[in-house]
C-alpha positions as CSV (number, residue, x, y, z in Angstrom):
1,M,115.0,152.1,105.6
2,E,117.2,149.1,104.7
3,L,116.3,145.4,104.4
4,R,119.0,144.5,106.9
5,Q,117.3,146.9,109.4
6,L,114.0,145.1,108.9
7,E,115.7,141.7,109.2
8,Y,117.3,142.8,112.5
9,F,114.0,144.2,113.8
10,V,112.1,141.0,113.1
11,A,114.8,138.9,114.7
12,V,114.8,141.0,117.9
13,A,111.0,140.9,118.0
14,E,111.0,137.1,117.6
15,E,113.8,136.4,120.1
16,A,112.8,139.2,122.6
17,S,116.5,139.8,123.0
18,F,119.1,141.8,121.2
19,T,121.8,139.2,122.1
20,K,119.8,136.2,120.8
21,A,118.8,138.2,117.7
22,A,122.5,139.0,117.0
23,S,123.4,135.3,117.2
24,K,120.5,134.4,114.9
25,V,121.5,136.9,112.1
26,H,125.3,136.3,112.8
27,V,126.1,139.9,113.6
28,A,127.7,141.3,116.7
29,Q,125.1,142.6,119.2
30,P,126.3,146.3,119.1
31,G,125.7,146.2,115.3
32,V,122.2,145.0,115.7
33,S,121.5,147.6,118.4
34,A,122.9,150.4,116.2
35,Q,120.8,149.4,113.2
36,I,117.6,149.3,115.3
37,R,118.4,152.8,116.7
38,R,118.9,154.1,113.2
39,L,115.6,152.6,112.1
40,E,113.8,154.2,115.0
41,R,115.3,157.6,114.2
42,E,114.2,157.3,110.6
43,L,110.7,156.3,111.5
44,G,110.4,158.7,114.4
45,E,109.1,156.0,116.7
46,I,110.4,153.8,119.5
47,L,110.0,150.2,118.4
48,F,111.1,148.3,121.5
49,D,110.6,148.7,125.2
50,R,114.0,148.2,126.7
51,S,113.2,149.0,130.3
52,E,113.0,145.3,131.4
53,R,115.3,142.3,131.0
54,T,113.0,141.0,128.2
55,V,112.8,143.2,125.2
56,R,109.2,143.9,124.2
57,L,107.6,145.6,121.2
58,T,106.0,148.9,121.6
59,A,102.7,149.7,120.0
60,A,104.6,151.2,117.1
61,G,106.7,148.1,116.8
62,A,103.7,145.8,116.8
63,V,102.2,147.8,114.0
64,L,105.5,147.6,111.9
65,L,106.1,143.9,112.5
66,P,103.7,142.3,110.0
67,H,104.7,144.8,107.3
68,A,108.4,144.1,108.0
69,R,107.8,140.3,107.7
70,S,105.8,140.9,104.5
71,A,108.6,142.9,102.9
72,L,111.2,140.3,103.8
73,G,109.0,137.6,102.5
74,A,108.5,139.4,99.2
75,V,112.3,139.8,98.8
76,A,112.8,136.1,99.6
77,N,110.2,135.1,97.0
78,G,111.8,137.3,94.5
79,R,115.2,135.7,95.0
80,L,113.5,132.2,94.8
81,A,111.9,133.2,91.5
82,L,115.2,134.4,90.1
83,D,116.9,131.1,91.3
84,E,114.1,129.2,89.5
85,L,114.7,131.2,86.3
86,A,118.4,130.6,86.5
87,G,117.9,126.9,87.0
88,L,115.7,126.7,83.9
89,V,118.2,128.7,81.8
90,R,121.3,126.9,82.9
91,G,120.0,123.7,84.5
92,S,120.3,120.1,83.6
93,V,118.1,117.0,84.0
94,A,119.0,113.3,84.0
95,V,116.4,110.9,82.5
96,G,116.3,107.1,82.4
97,M,114.5,104.7,80.1
98,I,114.1,101.0,80.2
99,T,116.3,99.3,77.6
100,S,113.5,97.1,76.4
101,C,111.2,99.9,75.3
102,A,112.5,102.4,72.8
103,S,109.5,104.6,72.9
104,V,108.7,107.3,70.3
105,E,106.3,108.8,72.8
106,F,108.9,109.2,75.4
107,A,111.2,110.9,72.9
108,G,108.3,113.2,72.0
109,L,107.9,114.1,75.7
110,L,111.5,115.1,76.0
111,A,111.4,117.0,72.8
112,G,108.4,119.0,74.1
113,F,110.3,119.9,77.3
114,H,113.3,120.9,75.2
115,R,111.2,123.3,73.1
116,D,109.8,124.9,76.3
117,H,113.2,125.1,78.1
118,P,116.0,125.1,75.4
119,G,118.6,126.1,78.0
120,V,118.2,122.9,80.1
121,E,120.6,120.2,79.2
122,I,119.0,116.7,79.0
123,S,121.0,113.5,79.5
124,L,119.4,110.1,78.7
125,S,120.5,106.7,79.8
126,E,119.1,103.2,79.5
127,A,119.0,100.5,82.1
128,T,116.8,97.9,83.7
129,S,113.9,99.2,85.9
130,D,115.6,98.3,89.2
131,H,118.7,100.4,88.4
132,L,116.5,103.2,87.2
133,L,114.5,103.2,90.4
134,D,117.7,103.2,92.4
135,G,118.7,106.3,90.4
136,I,115.5,108.1,91.3
137,V,115.9,107.3,95.0
138,S,119.5,108.3,95.1
139,G,118.9,111.5,93.1
140,T,121.1,110.6,90.1
141,L,118.0,110.5,87.9
142,D,115.2,113.1,87.9
143,L,112.7,111.1,85.8
144,A,112.5,107.5,84.5
145,W,110.3,105.4,82.2
146,V,110.1,102.1,84.1
147,G,108.4,98.7,84.1
148,L,106.8,97.7,87.4
149,A,105.2,94.5,88.7
150,G,104.3,96.0,92.1
151,P,104.3,99.4,93.9
152,P,107.2,101.7,93.5
153,P,109.8,101.9,96.3
154,A,109.5,104.4,99.1
155,G,110.4,107.9,98.1
156,V,109.3,107.4,94.5
157,A,106.1,108.8,93.0
158,S,104.8,107.4,89.7
159,Q,102.0,107.6,87.2
160,V,100.7,104.6,85.2
161,I,101.2,104.9,81.5
162,A,100.1,101.4,80.4
163,D,98.9,98.3,82.2
164,E,98.9,95.2,80.0
165,A,98.6,91.4,80.3
166,L,101.6,89.2,79.6
167,V,101.1,86.2,77.4
168,A,103.1,83.0,76.5
169,A,104.0,83.4,72.8
170,V,105.1,80.4,70.7
171,S,105.8,79.7,67.0
172,H,103.1,78.0,65.0
173,F,105.2,74.8,65.1
174,H,105.3,74.6,68.8
175,P,103.3,71.8,70.6
176,L,101.3,74.5,72.5
177,A,100.3,76.3,69.3
178,G,97.0,74.6,69.2
179,K,95.9,75.9,72.6
180,S,94.4,79.3,73.5
181,S,95.6,79.3,77.1
182,V,98.1,77.7,79.4
183,R,98.2,77.5,83.2
184,L,101.3,79.0,84.7
185,A,102.2,75.7,86.3
186,E,102.4,74.1,82.8
187,L,105.4,76.3,82.1
188,A,107.4,75.0,85.0
189,D,109.7,72.7,83.0
190,R,109.5,74.4,79.6
191,P,112.3,76.6,78.2
192,L,111.2,80.2,78.5
193,I,112.5,83.4,76.7
194,S,112.3,86.5,78.7
195,L,113.8,89.9,79.5
196,P,116.6,89.8,82.1
197,R,116.2,90.2,85.9
198,G,115.6,93.7,87.0
199,T,112.9,94.4,84.4
200,G,109.3,94.8,85.4
201,L,108.3,91.9,83.1
202,R,110.8,89.5,84.5
203,T,109.9,90.5,88.1
204,C,106.3,89.8,87.3
205,L,107.2,86.4,85.9
206,D,109.6,85.5,88.8
207,D,107.2,86.6,91.5
208,A,104.2,84.7,90.0
209,C,106.2,81.5,89.6
210,A,107.6,81.8,93.2
211,R,104.0,82.0,94.5
212,A,103.2,79.0,92.4
213,G,106.1,77.1,94.0
214,F,108.6,76.9,91.2
215,A,111.4,78.9,89.6
216,P,110.9,79.6,85.9
217,R,113.3,77.8,83.5
218,V,114.5,80.8,81.5
219,A,116.7,79.4,78.8
220,L,117.3,82.6,76.8
221,E,117.4,86.2,77.9
222,A,117.3,89.3,75.7
223,S,117.2,93.0,76.6
224,A,114.9,93.9,73.8
225,L,111.3,92.7,73.3
226,G,111.8,92.5,69.6
227,L,114.6,90.0,70.1
228,V,112.6,88.0,72.6
229,A,109.8,87.7,70.0
230,Q,112.3,86.8,67.2
231,L,113.8,84.0,69.3
232,A,110.3,82.5,69.9
233,R,109.6,82.8,66.1
234,Q,112.6,80.5,65.6
235,D,111.0,78.0,67.9
236,L,113.7,78.3,70.6
237,G,111.3,78.5,73.5
238,I,108.2,80.1,74.9
239,A,108.4,83.9,75.0
240,I,106.9,85.9,77.8
241,L,105.7,89.1,76.1
242,P,103.2,91.9,76.5
243,E,100.0,91.0,74.7
244,S,100.3,93.9,72.2
245,V,103.9,92.9,71.2
246,A,102.9,89.3,70.6
247,A,99.9,90.4,68.6
248,D,102.1,92.4,66.2
249,S,103.7,89.3,64.9
250,S,101.8,87.0,62.6
251,E,104.5,84.4,63.2
252,L,103.6,84.0,66.8
253,H,100.7,82.3,68.6
254,A,99.8,84.0,71.9
255,L,98.4,81.9,74.8
256,T,96.6,83.5,77.7
257,V,98.4,82.6,81.0
258,T,96.0,81.6,83.7
259,R,96.1,80.6,87.4
260,P,97.3,83.3,87.8
261,T,97.2,85.8,85.0
262,L,100.3,87.9,84.5
263,R,100.3,91.7,84.2
264,S,103.0,94.3,84.2
265,R,102.9,98.1,84.0
266,I,104.9,100.9,82.4
267,E,105.1,103.9,84.7
268,L,106.7,107.3,84.7
269,A,108.6,107.6,88.0
270,W,110.2,110.6,89.8
271,R,111.2,111.6,93.3
272,A,108.3,112.0,95.6
273,D,109.5,115.4,96.6
274,G,109.4,116.6,93.0
275,G,113.2,116.9,92.5
276,S,116.1,118.8,93.9
277,S,116.4,121.5,91.1
278,P,114.1,123.9,89.3
279,A,114.8,122.1,86.0
280,A,113.9,118.7,87.5
281,R,110.6,120.0,88.9
282,A,109.7,121.6,85.6
283,L,110.4,118.3,83.8
284,V,108.2,116.4,86.2
285,L,105.4,119.0,85.8
286,H,105.7,118.8,82.0
287,A,105.7,115.0,81.9
288,R,102.6,114.8,84.1
289,A,100.8,117.4,82.0
290,V,101.6,115.5,78.8
291,L,100.3,112.2,80.4
292,A,97.2,113.9,81.7
293,H,96.2,114.6,78.1
294,G,96.5,110.9,77.3
295,T,99.2,111.3,74.6
296,E,101.6,108.7,75.9
297,R,100.6,105.1,75.4
298,P,103.7,102.9,74.8
299,P,103.8,99.1,74.9
300,T,104.4,97.4,78.2
301,P,107.8,95.7,78.7
């Protein structure tokens, strides 16, 4: 008994026709008929009633059919398992990270995956969140560490890593340094220091200001949070920073932003379908398992 005989047998049973079955398996009809006759001789049973225009299973054929399907399914699953193994031995994954957040935790996540799957090649690139999300949607990235102000785009699944308030940080010499909070509208005409457009933090700021009826006056942009903080320490403007980043500097005074408050999130993002390769799917599973144990808590850019 050969696998191709079982394949032809199942095809004839499903199509109720030798001709249609031959088309389905891409073999000439006489070849299918010959293999079925050979299978019947080997089993000593007639599997199909050929007396009418429509081919029907005999009692023996009906008994064999579920076992034939099971055997073919087992072979298909075995091939899939081998393909998965090959993908994890020789595969590759593309990972993206926001430029503003050089995270030790993210590096540790990738290191753990590399230890588990040393044959998978990992490539890492930095960009703003909007470009990273575009990469996830298009399939050029398998996983990305992004900043979000709203829900992820269609086709992207994500898991929140950190959700943090944004504050207005000023030097101790700034006129606002004596206040504990500031209304968003009060920042309308003041020079701000922020991450560039395309980042989650900047999107949060721009959207909130638009709802308040004005465009923020961003006088200085920097791609790294540390530089944004440093520019504010030099009294060059008001920095929009995650609360934890502002708190790390004794040279900055943080004001709570009200009406509305500002918040942005760091999320791990991947394709909603899990990825197009075994290596990509394994990376997503690894990352989600790591996060489920609460080991990843980076600052929010």
